[in-house]
N, C-alpha and C positions, 0 to 999 in steps of 0.2 A: 289292277290290285297290289299294292304298295306292302310289303313282306313287313310282319313284326317280327319285329330284335327283344321287345321290351322284355321282356323273361330272359332272355340271353344278356341281354346287359346289362338288367337285377342281378346276374349272380356272377357276373363282369366285379360288380362295384363291390360285395360282399366278397368274394375274392381278392379284389386290389385295398381292400377297411383292415383285412387281417394283417393284423402288424407282419404277425410272421409265416414273413414266406418262405421263411427258412429254420426249423425246426431248431430249439436253443442245444437238444443235442446231437446233432450233425453238427454245428457250431464249434460243440467242444469237442467232438471226434478230431476231426480237423485241428483245430488247434492243439492237440495232444500231437498227432499225427505229425508238423509242421516240427516242434516240439524237439520229438524224437530222433527228429531226419538230422536237425542242426546239431541235435547232443552226438551226433555219432559222428558225423561231420568236423566237427569241433574236437572231438576227442582225436580223428585219424590228424587229421593238421597239428597237434597241439601234440602229438608222437614225431611226426615226422620233425616239425620242428627239434623236437628235443634231439631227435637221433643226428641232425644237421648239427647241431649245438654240439653235444660232444665229436662228433666227427673232428670237429674243428677245431676245438681245445686239441687232444687226443692227437690231432695233429700238428699242432706249434709245439706242445711240450715234444715230439716226437725228433720234431726241425731243431729246438733249443738246445736239444741233449745230443742230437748228430754234429752244431755249430762247436759244442763243447770240445767233445768229440776231435775233430774235424781241431780244433784250434792246440789241443794238447799236446796229437799227434804233430802236428809243423813247430810248436813251440823244442817237445825234444829234441826233435832233427837236428831246430837249428840250433840249439844247444851246446850239440855233439855233431856240429859240419863240421868235416876235415877230422875226425877222431871216430873210432868204433863207439858205438854205445856205450854204456856202462852201466847205465839205471836202465832197471826193469819195468813195464808199463802199465804193471799192475796197480798200479792206483793212481793213474792217468786215465783214465778210463772213466764214465758212469751210466749205466742203463737201468736206472730208478725210473725212466717215461716205459722204455718196452718192457719193465716188469708190471707198472698199471698197467700199457697197453693189452696186455695178456689175459685181463679180466675184461676188459673189451675186445676179445675175437672179432663178433662177430661185425664190430667200424671198425675194427682194427685196415680189416682187409680191404673193406671201404673208400679206405684213404690211397691215391690214385695212384700215388707214386711209393709204395710201399713197400714191395718188389725189388727196389732199388734198395730202398732204406736198410732192408733187411741182411742184404747182402754186406753193404757197408757197418751194419753193426755187428755180424757176424765177424772180419775183419777185425773188424776192433776187437771184440769177445776173444779173439785170438790171440792177436799183439796180447791184452794183458792176463793172457793164461800164462804166459813165458816169464817163468822165474828167474830166468840169470840169460842173457840177452846176451842172445848166439851170431856167429856170421849171417847168416836171414833175415833177423830178425829187422833191423836197418831195410832193405830192400822189402823185406809184408811189410813196413810203414810207409816206405816212401810209394809203395802200388795202392794202398789205405789213402795218400794224401794226392796220387791223382786218379783213381778209383770215383773220389770222393767232388773232385774237382773234372773230371773228366764230362761226366756224369750229368754237372751242374750247368755246364756252358752247354750242352747238350738237347737242354730241356728235359732229362729222365727224373728230375726232381721239382717242386715248387720255386721257382727261380723268386719270385716277388716273396712270397712268405721267410724263405732264409734272409733277401735282403735289408730287408722289416728287424730279421731278427738280431742282423748283422750288426745294426745301428747299434743294438741298446750293447755289442760285444766291442765294437772296436771301430775308428771309421778306417783303421786300414784293412781291417778281410770287410768291411763293405767296402772301399771301392776296389777291394781287386775280386771279388764276387761278382760287381757291376763293369768290372772289366775281361771276365770270365764269360760274362752275361753277351756280352757287345764282339769280345771277339775279339778286342785287343791284348788280351793277355792269355795266350798258353799255360795248359796245368802244367803242375809242376811236375818236375822227372826226378 
C-alpha cells in the first residue's frame, strides 16, 4: 500500500504560494541594521582619513619651516664666513608651523620624526633668543646646521618629503640634500 501524501503536498503548495516567505518587518529590520553598520564604518573610515590628512599637512608645514630655518642658518653663516657674527638670529627663524602644531598635539606626536624635529626647533629657538652675537653663537649655529644634515643623512628625518619641498626652495638645496641622502656629501662642519 502506497502512503498518501496529498495532504502534505497541499500544505506545501499553500506555504510556497504565500508571497511573503520573509515578513516585511524582518526585511526592514535587516535593512536598518545594515544601514547602521555601514554608517558606523563610514564614520570610522572618515575619522581615520581626516586624521591622516591633517597629520600629513602638519608634517609638511613643519618640514617647510625647518628647511627655511636651515637655509637661514646657512645663509647667515655664509655671509659671516671668516669673520665673527655681527647680526643676531632674532629675525632669521620662523616658528609659525610649530605654534600651529601645538593646537594639534594629539596629531603632532604621531609624526614619525617629530622628536628629532623638536630638537632642531629647540636649537633654532635658542639662536633666535640671542640678542647680541656671542662667541658661542657661531658654534651653536654650526651645530644646528650639522645636526640637521646629520639627522637627514641618517634618515632620522623624512628624506623624501624634505627633498620634494627643497625643490621649491632652490636647486642647490635639493642637490645638497640628495647628496647627503646618497652619502656622497658629508654634513657641514
